[in-house]
Structures are given as structure tokens and as C-alpha cells.
ZAMARGU-4260 file (C-alpha; in steps of 0.2 Angstrom, whole numbers, plus 5000, padded with zeros to 4 digits):
<rodrens>
0) 5470/5601/5332 | 5464/5589/5346 | 5480/5593/5356 | 5477/5612/5353 | 5459/5610/5359
5) 5464/5600/5374 | 5477/5613/5378 | 5465/5627/5377 | 5452/5619/5388 | 5465/5614/5401
10) 5471/5632/5402 | 5453/5639/5403 | 5449/5626/5417 | 5463/5634/5428 | 5460/5652/5423
15) 5450/5655/5438 | 5463/5648/5449 | 5476/5659/5441 | 5465/5675/5443 | 5462/5671/5461
20) 5481/5669/5464 | 5484/5685/5456 | 5471/5694/5466 | 5479/5689/5483 | 5488/5703/5491
25) 5501/5706/5504 | 5497/5708/5522 | 5497/5726/5528 | 5498/5735/5544 | 5480/5741/5541
30) 5474/5723/5542 | 5475/5725/5561 | 5458/5733/5560 | 5450/5718/5551 | 5457/5703/5561
35) 5445/5697/5574 | 5450/5687/5590 | 5441/5674/5600 | 5447/5675/5618 | 5435/5662/5625
40) 5424/5647/5621 | 5411/5638/5632 | 5402/5622/5627 | 5384/5621/5633 | 5379/5608/5646
45) 5371/5596/5633 | 5385/5599/5621 | 5374/5605/5607 | 5381/5623/5606 | 5396/5633/5609
50) 5396/5651/5616 | 5411/5661/5611 | 5417/5679/5612 | 5422/5689/5596 | 5433/5704/5598
55) 5433/5717/5585 | 5442/5734/5583 | 5432/5750/5580 | 5444/5761/5571 | 5433/5777/5572
60) 5432/5775/5591 | 5450/5769/5593 | 5444/5755/5604 | 5438/5737/5605 | 5420/5730/5605
65) 5415/5712/5608 | 5399/5702/5607 | 5394/5684/5611 | 5390/5671/5597 | 5383/5654/5597
70) 5387/5640/5585 | 5379/5623/5584 | 5391/5608/5586 | 5382/5597/5574 | 5381/5609/5559
75) 5373/5626/5555 | 5378/5644/5554 | 5384/5653/5570 | 5373/5667/5576 | 5377/5683/5586
80) 5368/5682/5602 | 5372/5699/5609 | 5372/5715/5598 | 5388/5723/5593 | 5394/5740/5599
85) 5397/5735/5617 | 5410/5725/5627 | 5401/5709/5631 | 5413/5695/5637 | 5414/5680/5649
90) 5399/5670/5643 | 5394/5657/5656 | 5380/5644/5653 | 5367/5641/5666 | 5367/5623/5672
95) 5351/5619/5662 | 5358/5628/5646 | 5343/5640/5645 | 5353/5656/5650 | 5370/5663/5648
100) 5378/5675/5661 | 5390/5688/5654 | 5400/5704/5658 | 5394/5719/5649 | 5396/5738/5649
105) 5380/5741/5640 | 5373/5753/5653 | 5389/5763/5654 | 5397/5753/5668 | 5402/5735/5670
110) 5389/5724/5676 | 5384/5705/5676 | 5370/5701/5664 | 5359/5686/5660 | 5352/5683/5643
115) 5338/5670/5639 | 5346/5660/5624 | 5329/5656/5616 | 5320/5673/5618 | 5336/5684/5619
120) 5328/5694/5633 | 5342/5701/5644 | 5343/5710/5661 | 5357/5716/5672 | 5358/5706/5688
125) 5370/5717/5697 | 5384/5730/5694 | 5401/5723/5695 | 5414/5734/5704 | 5432/5728/5700
130) 5449/5733/5708 | 5463/5738/5697 | 5476/5729/5709 | 5487/5717/5700 | 5482/5699/5704
135) 5495/5687/5696 | 5487/5674/5684 | 5470/5676/5692 | 5457/5663/5686 | 5438/5661/5686
140) 5429/5677/5692 | 5411/5673/5687 | 5402/5656/5688 | 5384/5649/5691 | 5380/5638/5706
145) 5376/5621/5700 | 5358/5622/5706 | 5356/5638/5695 | 5350/5649/5708 | 5365/5660/5711
150) 5380/5668/5702 | 5397/5669/5712 | 5409/5683/5706 | 5425/5691/5712 | 5423/5710/5715
155) 5431/5725/5724 | 5426/5728/5742 | 5420/5746/5745 | 5433/5756/5754 | 5437/5773/5760
160) 5444/5785/5746 | 5463/5788/5749 | 5471/5804/5749 | 5481/5808/5733 | 5488/5825/5738
165) 5499/5820/5745 | 5499/5802/5740 | 5506/5792/5755 | 5514/5775/5751 | 5515/5761/5764
170) 5516/5745/5754 | 5527/5736/5741 | 5513/5734/5728 | 5507/5751/5727 | 5506/5751/5708
175) 5494/5743/5696 | 5499/5739/5678 | 5496/5757/5671 | 5492/5768/5687 | 5493/5768/5705
180) 5483/5754/5714 | 5466/5758/5721 | 5471/5747/5736 | 5454/5739/5736 | 5453/5721/5741
185) 5445/5708/5729 | 5432/5697/5738 | 5419/5684/5734 | 5401/5689/5732 | 5385/5679/5727
190) 5370/5686/5718 | 5353/5679/5717 | 5348/5676/5699 | 5330/5679/5702 | 5330/5696/5711
195) 5348/5702/5710 | 5351/5702/5729 | 5370/5702/5732 | 5379/5695/5748 | 5397/5697/5752
200) 5405/5680/5757 | 5423/5684/5761 | 5430/5699/5770 | 5447/5705/5777 | 5464/5711/5772
205) 5468/5697/5759 | 5462/5696/5741 | 5452/5681/5735 | 5450/5675/5717 | 5449/5660/5705
210) 5433/5653/5711 | 5424/5637/5708 | 5407/5630/5716 | 5406/5612/5723 | 5393/5601/5715
215) 5381/5604/5730 | 5381/5623/5728 | 5385/5625/5746 | 5404/5628/5745 | 5416/5638/5734
220) 5435/5635/5732 | 5446/5649/5729 | 5464/5656/5729 | 5471/5668/5742 | 5489/5673/5748
225) 5489/5673/5767 | 5508/5677/5769 | 5511/5689/5783 | 5515/5702/5769 | 5507/5696/5753
230) 5516/5710/5743 | 5533/5703/5748 | 5530/5685/5743 | 5518/5677/5730 | 5511/5661/5738
235) 5493/5657/5733 | 5485/5642/5742 | 5468/5634/5740 | 5454/5639/5752 | 5435/5635/5753
240) 5421/5645/5760 | 5404/5639/5766 | 5390/5648/5756 | 5378/5648/5771 | 5390/5654/5785
245) 5405/5662/5776 | 5417/5650/5786 | 5434/5648/5777 | 5445/5633/5778 | 5462/5631/5771
250) 5466/5616/5760 | 5484/5618/5755 | 5499/5626/5764 | 5514/5623/5752 | 5529/5634/5748
255) 5524/5634/5730 | 5510/5643/5721 | 5493/5635/5717 | 5482/5641/5702 | 5466/5637/5694
260) 5456/5626/5707 | 5442/5615/5699 | 5430/5604/5709 | 5427/5587/5702 | 5409/5583/5697
265) 5407/5571/5712 | 5414/5584/5724 | 5427/5572/5731 | 5442/5581/5723 | 5449/5597/5717
270) 5461/5599/5703 | 5473/5613/5701 | 5490/5618/5694 | 5505/5622/5705 | 5523/5626/5707
275) 5534/5620/5721 | 5549/5632/5723 | 5550/5643/5738 | 5553/5659/5728 | 5543/5663/5712
280) 5537/5679/5703 | 5521/5687/5699 | 5526/5689/5681 | 5536/5677/5670 | 5539/5661/5680
285) 5554/5650/5676 | 5546/5635/5685 | 5534/5625/5675 | 5517/5622/5682 | 5510/5604/5683
290) 5493/5597/5686 | 5488/5591/5704 | 5473/5583/5713 | 5469/5584/5731 | 5454/5578/5741
295) 5440/5590/5745 | 5447/5592/5763 | 5465/5594/5758 | 5479/5582/5761 | 5493/5575/5751
300) 5491/5579/5732 | 5493/5568/5717 | 5503/5574/5702 | 5490/5570/5689 | 5502/5576/5674
305) 5514/5564/5680 | 5531/5564/5672 | 5526/5576/5658 | 5540/5588/5658 | 5530/5602/5651
310) 5522/5618/5657 | 5503/5614/5660 | 5488/5625/5662 | 5469/5626/5661 | 5464/5610/5670
315) 5446/5604/5667 | 5437/5588/5672 | 5427/5578/5660 | 5408/5578/5665 | 5409/5560/5672
320) 5424/5564/5682 | 5435/5550/5675 | 5448/5562/5667 | 5457/5578/5668 | 5460/5588/5652
325) 5473/5602/5651 | 5484/5612/5640 | 5503/5611/5639 | 5516/5619/5627 | 5528/5608/5617
330) 5541/5613/5604 | 5531/5628/5599 | 5514/5620/5599 | 5501/5621/5613 | 5491/5604/5614
335) 5477/5596/5623 | 5482/5582/5636 | 5472/5570/5646 | 5476/5563/5663 | 5467/5550/5675
340) 5466/5550/5694 | 5476/5533/5695 | 5493/5542/5691 | 5494/5534/5674 | 5505/5544/5661
345) 5496/5559/5654 | 5493/5557/5635 | 5490/5569/5621 | 5472/5569/5614 | 5474/5583/5601
350) 5490/5586/5592 | 5493/5598/5577 | 5505/5611/5572 | 5495/5625/5581 | 5493/5633/5597
355) 5477/5629/5607 | 5469/5641/5620 | 5452/5643/5630 | 5448/5624/5631 | 5431/5619/5636
360) 5426/5601/5640 | 5410/5592/5636 | 5404/5574/5637 | 5411/5569/5621 | 5418/5585/5613
365) 5432/5597/5616 | 5429/5615/5611 | 5444/5626/5610 | 5451/5641/5600 | 5467/5638/5590
370) 5478/5648/5579 | 5492/5642/5567 | 5505/5650/5556 | 5492/5653/5542 | 5477/5658/5552
375) 5471/5669/5566 | 5460/5663/5580 | 5445/5651/5576 | 5434/5640/5586 | 5437/5621/5584
380) 5429/5605/5590 | 5438/5588/5593 | 5430/5572/5599 | 5437/5566/5615 | 5439/5548/5609
385) 5448/5551/5593 | 5456/5568/5593 | 5449/5571/5576 | 5445/5590/5575 | 5436/5601/5563
390) 5434/5620/5562 | 5418/5628/5568 | 5420/5646/5564 | 5427/5656/5549 | 5428/5674/5556
395) 5445/5677/5548 | 5444/5665/5533 | 5440/5679/5520 | 5455/5688/5525 | 5466/5673/5525
400) 5459/5668/5507 | 5464/5685/5501 | 5482/5686/5508 | 5498/5681/5501 | 5506/5673/5516
405) 5524/5668/5521 | 5524/5651/5528 | 5537/5649/5541 | 5550/5635/5539 | 5554/5626/5556
410) 5573/5625/5559 | 5584/5615/5571 | 5602/5618/5575 | 5615/5615/5589 | 5620/5630/5600
415) 5638/5633/5606 | 5638/5619/5618 | 5628/5606/5608 | 5611/5611/5615 | 5597/5608/5602
420) 5588/5624/5598 | 5572/5626/5588 | 5566/5641/5578 | 5557/5647/5562 | 5562/5657/5547
425) 5550/5666/5536 | 5555/5671/5518 | 5549/5687/5511 | 5533/5687/5501 | 5536/5685/5482
430) 5553/5677/5486 | 5565/5676/5472 | 5580/5665/5476 | 5591/5675/5464 | 5590/5690/5475
435) 5597/5695/5492 | 5586/5700/5506 | 5588/5708/5523 | 5583/5698/5539 | 5575/5703/5555
440) 5579/5693/5571 | 5563/5694/5582 | 5565/5690/5601 | 5550/5685/5612 | 5547/5691/5629
445) 5547/5683/5646 | 5561/5677/5647 | 5550/5661/5648 | 5539/5664/5633 | 5537/5653/5618
450) 5537/5656/5600 | 5529/5643/5589 | 5514/5639/5577 | 5503/5654/5580 | 5498/5667/5568
455) 5508/5683/5569 | 5501/5698/5560 | 5517/5708/5563 | 5529/5695/5556 | 5518/5694/5540
460) 5519/5713/5538 | 5538/5711/5539 | 5538/5697/5526 | 5526/5707/5515 | 5538/5722/5516
465) 5553/5712/5509 | 5561/5705/5525 | 5565/5688/5531 | 5560/5685/5549 | 5569/5674/5560
470) 5561/5669/5577 | 5569/5657/5589 | 5566/5648/5606 | 5583/5650/5615 | 5585/5642/5632
475) 5574/5650/5645 | 5559/5647/5633 | 5545/5636/5639 | 5539/5621/5630 | 5555/5611/5631
480) 5556/5605/5649 | 5561/5612/5666 | 5580/5611/5663 | 5578/5621/5647 | 5566/5634/5655
485) 5579/5637/5668 | 5593/5639/5655 | 5594/5658/5658 | 5591/5659/5677 | 5605/5669/5684
490) 5612/5671/5667 | 5602/5684/5657 | 5612/5688/5641 | 5623/5672/5643 | 5618/5656/5635
495) 5602/5663/5628 | 5611/5676/5619 | 5623/5663/5612 | 5608/5653/5606 | 5601/5668/5597
500) 5618/5672/5588 | 5620/5654/5583 | 5603/5654/5576 | 5607/5669/5565 | 5623/5661/5559
505) 5614/5645/5555 | 5600/5654/5545 | 5613/5664/5535 | 5624/5649/5532 | 5610/5638/5526
510) 5601/5652/5516 | 5612/5660/5503 | 5599/5673/5499 | 5600/5681/5516 | 5611/5697/5516
515) 5623/5697/5531 | 5626/5715/5528 | 5608/5720/5531 | 5602/5712/5548 | 5590/5720/5560
520) 5584/5715/5578 | 5568/5719/5586 | 5560/5713/5603 | 5548/5718/5617 | 5549/5716/5636
525) 5562/5703/5639 | 5565/5703/5620 | 5568/5722/5622 | 5581/5718/5636 | 5589/5706/5624
530) 5589/5718/5610 | 5598/5731/5622 | 5610/5717/5626 | 5614/5712/5608 | 5618/5730/5603
535) 5630/5731/5617 | 5639/5715/5613 | 5640/5715/5594 | 5639/5727/5579 | 5632/5713/5568
540) 5615/5722/5567 | 5613/5738/5557 | 5597/5743/5565 | 5587/5739/5581 | 5570/5742/5589
545) 5569/5740/5607 | 5551/5739/5614 | 5546/5740/5632 | 5564/5735/5637 | 5574/5732/5652
550) 5591/5741/5652 | 5596/5742/5671 | 5592/5728/5683 | 5597/5738/5698 | 5584/5752/5694
555) 5572/5740/5687 | 5570/5732/5704 | 5564/5748/5712 | 5553/5754/5699 | 5544/5738/5692
560) 5527/5731/5698 | 5535/5714/5699 | 5552/5717/5707 | 5551/5699/5713 | 5557/5694/5696
565) 5574/5699/5702 | 5572/5687/5717 | 5567/5673/5707 | 5579/5675/5692 | 5595/5681/5702
570) 5593/5674/5720 | 5591/5690/5730 | 5590/5709/5732 | 5601/5721/5723 | 5610/5727/5738
575) 5616/5709/5741 | 5618/5705/5723 | 5624/5721/5715 | 5639/5715/5705 | 5629/5701/5696
580) 5614/5713/5692 | 5626/5726/5685 | 5635/5713/5675 | 5619/5708/5666 | 5613/5725/5664
585) 5614/5732/5646 | 5617/5750/5652 | 5633/5744/5659 | 5640/5741/5642 | 5632/5756/5633
590) 5649/5763/5628 | 5650/5749/5616 | 5635/5753/5606 | 5636/5758/5587 | 5619/5752/5581
595) 5606/5764/5577 | 5591/5760/5589 | 5573/5765/5591 | 5566/5764/5608 | 5547/5762/5610
600) 5538/5763/5627 | 5522/5766/5635 | 5522/5781/5647 | 5511/5772/5660 | 5521/5755/5659
605) 5523/5749/5677 | 5528/5732/5672 | 5544/5739/5665 | 5545/5757/5669 | 5548/5770/5655
610) 5564/5775/5664 | 5572/5759/5658 | 5571/5766/5640 | 5576/5783/5646 | 5592/5777/5653
615) 5597/5767/5637 | 5591/5781/5625 | 5601/5794/5634 | 5616/5783/5634 | 5616/5782/5615
620) 5610/5800/5612 | 5625/5807/5623 | 5637/5797/5613 | 5630/5803/5596 | 5623/5786/5591
625) 5608/5788/5580 | 5593/5785/5591 | 5575/5789/5593 | 5563/5788/5608 | 5544/5785/5604
630) 5533/5787/5620 | 5515/5782/5619 | 5503/5791/5631 | 5490/5781/5641 | 5499/5765/5636
635) 5506/5751/5648 | 5517/5736/5644 | 5514/5735/5625 | 5502/5746/5616 | 5484/5743/5617
640) 5475/5757/5608 | 5473/5751/5590 | 5479/5768/5582 | 5495/5766/5593 | 5498/5748/5587
645) 5496/5754/5569 | 5508/5769/5572 | 5521/5757/5580 | 5521/5745/5565 | 5523/5759/5553
650) 5537/5767/5562 | 5546/5751/5564 | 5545/5748/5545 | 5551/5765/5541 | 5566/5763/5553
655) 5571/5747/5546 | 5568/5752/5528 | 5580/5767/5530 | 5594/5757/5538 | 5592/5740/5529
660) 5584/5745/5513 | 5570/5732/5510
</rodrens>
């Protein structure tokens, strides 16, 4: 009887856990509308609070809203500082911590606003006109002067309206990402915080951006491309402009590209990231950026990141100026590193199986957003001395608590030539080892992107629908050093393709539950290129989905916003390199395709023009290969409208269900 009573009590004790486990549900495409994002965090000058932006989806309006929140760093609940229903973003603390400047559309047009943190009184300082011209990896566009009297911002200079009937084109970069360029130059302006008076600091035929005040509030560092033809060659250098006179000085004159200039707290140095190769591209760059420091008047730079063979970004000084903090990708993780001015080796100060973004540095705290394979974005804090971190927000926790998630397994294997490759395999939700399951190979974009320890709603939807999901970092991916990142240059569809196929074979050989007869492949952008390439090289996959894909490197050159990708990846122009570009074009081998394929593309995609999908689709259709072409109006390179994103997920599931039978 005692044993029976104990057994009953034991079972009752765990009954809530069992009920909770049963109440969990699979992730659905509709969860898209519940997941929130945190694109940016900023720690207050005294380190007591974090300002961050929360982005939500308004399903009824089929768009996004964002508001600014505050969270105390030493305990307490976050509060919403600005009301929902608008697009409030880019929170910037005043030097005394009493105000926050931000961007908002709350009067029907974009403007720069200031809100008193204590009283929540807000006012618009000035309207904010922006150009639609594409600026590659442009950095800071809104910042307070250290004396708190002015706000500097990057805005479009007024110009004469251009004729559109006919539209006369005279330049290389005549497109923006989803339309024709307005051809307005971006320049630096400053606004008085007290009365909103605006003064234009820079003028001319060049674009200026990525701004940072010096500590004395009398000079601003910025980036600009002063090549004879900036459209023909990306080459940002660092410049400064005197606030009182508008006099411009050049600090760097390198063959590579500088990014993200940040002035040291004492005004003696500027930190930045940089490449060094003579030819680069405005899109996916093969060369890893490293962190550098130069004196306030230029001169020879010091490589602060030292021998760290990783792609670095987001440099920020500690408030005392002793250290530089920055982010770097490493084996699927994005981590926080610290460097000193003395050239000593950079070291990790925060390491976890996650991906960090939007770093903000305080005196003794690091604020950042992070995601991992079990959680969408949240705000975290870490101490600079210990690296110990704790989560500050829980905007997605209720969702996570209610989901049945598939936890990816990290896999490592050797490719055809012995090169070690890393990847991840997700099992279907409610996995039963006695059953056979179909598998989807998902391929990242770039080609120099990086998969890893970040939450993927789409992959969780696939797993919830009964699919195994395999995603890999073939050579060409970042996060494994420069040699690995260069692994697909001049060789798209070569070693990178073999790395992927070896990964598929490895996953099948080590997991008997994967059904070799039911394999699918899906990818977007460069992943779409590789999907097109795969279906021309093998009939191993029974269905494919190719999203925003490249099919013809010859015609891609003349239609893409970033034709210089061909210069950087294939060393030249199509008329000088036709044979190689045709060799690596999937359309060249379209007669070999037998795989049913769905092509998905935005009708206003100027990154990869929709004609790339049209060529591949017609090649399959005229050969009577089952194919369908889904065109999304108003969309660019990847769907942005929430209802389009939902529709895409549901169509992909139906396509794979029909051909693979999950």
C-alpha cells in the first residue's frame, strides 16, 4: 500500500508536466504573424537602461509596425516608450540620457523625433528625406553631437525631378533594389535640437554616409566613394568634415573598402572595418573584413583584429577607449570579440551556440540581440569582465514555450578532397526511428553567407510538416577563414556543389531513417543558383524550389543591380570571360533537367532580375518538365509583404507534399 501510495503521488506530481508536454503544438506558417523581431539595441550613457526596437506584423494591414521599448539593466519589467501602430526605429540616446532621438512616420512621412524619457513628451525635429539609391552596407545615419545640441543625419539632397517619359539612362547604377533610382545624392545634414534649424554640411556629386561625431562636436567622420566613376568601382574611403566650415579632409586612400568608422572617446583614433583587394562587389563580398585603427588625421592603419581569420563587423569602443569590441562569425556562431590598441591578439568575450547582432557597449555591460536554434530574437546583457550573460527580454518566450521544436544536430564530415565541412540536420517533429522520412536540402544565399545557430521559422515549419531538413556551410561560406570563403570564387557549382552532395550522402549514410527516394532541394538567391545547378547535374532530387535565383551569368551581368559581383567572382567582364561564365550558368545544362521545379521570384527584384527565373522556367516548360512559376508583385529580392511570405511557405509545402509525400 505504501508503494502504491508513493507511485500515485509520484505520478500526480508529474501530471502538470505531462499535460504541458501534450499541450505543445507544432510550428505553423501562421506563426509568422506572432514572431517579433528586435533589430537594434542601444545602452544608455549611464548603463542603467536599454532602448530597443520591437518589430511586429499587422496582418490586417499586411505590413509591419515597430515601437521603442526600455528595459532596466538591473531588474524590472520592460516598458513601451513609444506607442504601437507606427514605424518607430533607430533609437539614439542623448549624451545626458534624458532624451532619445528616433525615426518615425507618425505624421504620415518620415521624420526625426525626440522624446523625453521621463515625461514621454515628443516632438518632430525635422522631416527626413531619404534617397532610394542603393548604398552598399551603409552604416550610421542618425547620431547626437556629444555636446547634445545637434543631431547629424544622412538625407537626400533636393534635386530637379527627372523626366520619366522617356526615361533617359546615362549611368551604370540607374536602379535601386525595387525600382529605378531617384538619382538623388545622400549628404550630411545637422539639425538643432532646440529649434529644428537644419544646415547641409556636404554637397557635390558624391554620396556621403556612415557618420560619427568626434568627442569635441566639431568634426564628423563619414564614408564616401570618390572614384572617377563611383558606379563602376566600389571604393569607400574615410573622410571628415568640419562642422563650422564644411571643409572636407580625406583620411584614407586605399584600394580596398572601408566601413563603419567610429571615433575613439578621446578623439585620437578612428576604428573601422576594411577589405584590401582592388576589386570587390556591392553585394556578397568574398573577402573578409577585419578591424583597423588609424589616427584622427589618417596615416598608416593598425589591424586591431590581428590574426583573427574571421569576418568582422560592428566595431565599437569601450567608453574609456581602452578596448574595441566587435562581432565575428565562427563556425555558424556570431560572437563578441575584444581587441586592444597595442596589437595584442583579439579574444572572445562572449561565446555561446547562438548568433549575436546589434551590439551596444557600455562601461561594464554589453547589450546585444541574440538568437539560437530554439529561440527568435531577444535582448541579452553580458558583463565585459566575465562574459556571463543573461536574457533581458521575453518577447517570444510564450511562443517558444508552446511549440514543439526540432533541435538541429551539428554534423561534421569530409568532402571529396578531405576538406572538413560543417552542417546541421533537423529531424521531423514527433520523430519515430522506425519510420522513413523525406529530407529537404536547404541552401543559403551569398554565396558568402553562413548558416548556423540561429532560429529559422521556415525550417521549423518544414520539420513540423514531417520533413528532415539538412543545411550546410559549403566552401564559399563565411565563418571559416579567408581560404574557405574564397573556395567558390571562379568556381560556382564546383567544389561548393560537391560539398553539398557529400553532405547529403553523409546524412543518409548515418541516418537510416532518411528516405533516399524522397529528397527535395530548396534555396534562395545564390541558394537559388545552386538549386538550378543541382537539377542540371543530378536527378537525385525528386522536387525542387528555386527562389530569386540566378540561371544565366551572362544576362545576369546586364540586368542586375550589382553586376560587379561578376568582376569580383569571375575576374572580368562577360565579353572577356564568356566561356567561363557560360560554363557556370545552369541554363547551359537545362536539357539535362528532369526534376519538377517551382520557381519563385519578386517582379521588382533588381538584385537578381526576374528574367533569370523566366529563362530557367521556359527551359523546363518547353521541354515538358513539370514546372510552375510564381511571381509576386511589388516584391524585390525575397518577399517582404507578410501575406506573400505566408503564401510562399504554404505553396512550397504543397509542392513538396505532392512530390515527396510527407
